[in-house]
N, C-alpha and C positions, 0 to 999 in steps of 0.2 A: 699483633700490636704494631702500630706504626703505619699500617696500610689504611688507605682512605676508605671510609665507610660508604656503602652504596648511596646513602642519603646525600652525602656531600656532592657527588657528581650528578645525582639524579634529580634532586629537588632544590630549588633556590631558597632554602630557609623558610622563614615565616611569611614571606610575601606570596606564596602559592595559594593559600586559603586564608581568608580573613578570620580573625579571632572571634569565637562565639562561646558563650558559657555552655558547658556540656552537662546535661542532666542524665543521671543514672539512678536505677532503683537499687536500694540496699535493704533487702528483705521487704518490708511493707512500706518503707520510707523512700520518697523521692529526694535525692540530694543533688545539689548543683556544685560542680567541680569548677573552681576558679583558676585553672591552670591550662596553658596552651597544650601541654603534653597529655591532657585527657581527651583532646579532640581526636576523632578517628584518623584524621590526616596525619597527625603527629604523634600518636600514642606509642609508636615503636622507637621513638627517639628521646634522648634526655635533653634537658634545657641547654646543656653545654654543647651538644651536637647541633641544636638549632641555632645557638649563638655563633658557632663556627661557620655554619652555612650562611648565615646573615653577613658575617664579616667578610667571607670570601666573595659574596655577591656585592659587597660595597655598602651594605646597610649597617650603619653604626648606631641605629636607634631612632633617627629622626625622619627617615625616608625623604630626604631633601627639603624638609620644612625647616624654617629658621627656629632656633631654640627659643624657649620662653624667656622673657626678661626676668631678671632676678627680682624677687619681691622687695619693695622698699619698706623698710620698717625695722623694728628692733627684734630682739630675740623672742622666740616663742610666739610670734604674731603680734607683739606689742608695738604700738606706734613708736617711731624713731624719736629720740630726744633731740630737741633743737641744739645746734652747735653753739657754744658760747661765742660772744663777740671777740674779735682779735685782741689778745692780751688779757682778756678777762679770765678769772679763775672759774672753772666749771662748778656748777652747783653740786652740793653734796646729795647723794642719793637719799630719797625719802624712805626707802624700804631696804631690807636686807635681801639675801638670796632667795629667789623664787617667790617674791612677793611677801615674805615675812617681814614684820616690822624690824627696823634696825635696832640693835641693842643700845640702851641708854648709856650704859657704862660697861667697861670691861668686867668680865666675870672675875670674882675674887679667886686668888690662888688657893688651892686647898688640896686635900687628899683625894683618893679615889672615890668616885660617885658622891661627891659633895661632903665627904667626911672631913673633919678638920685635919690640917696637915700635921704630921708628928713633929715634935720639937727636935731640933738637931742634937745629935749626940755630943756630949761634952768630951773634950779630948785633950 
């Protein structure tokens, strides 16, 4: 524990061999493994070891490429709502959470699962 693994000094992380889907046979079925640790070049390492090697080589995930711009829009891919004019009150939302219609009136107070509320005890 605490000693450097042979992979850290011997191979520069995931930049040595480009990623490719690995196909293997499971009985009579051909399966595609969608993980870099299934590739023959990396199968003796864990994802954490590969990440450590990448970090030690200076690869933080973008390989020198600029990051992708943040998507412009609202939550869950919905278009962004236009901003109200300065000083104007924002419009009330037309829908409730996750696209459900907004409730017309607050729900009446009652007991558990819609049962009528019990009368308060006289005291």
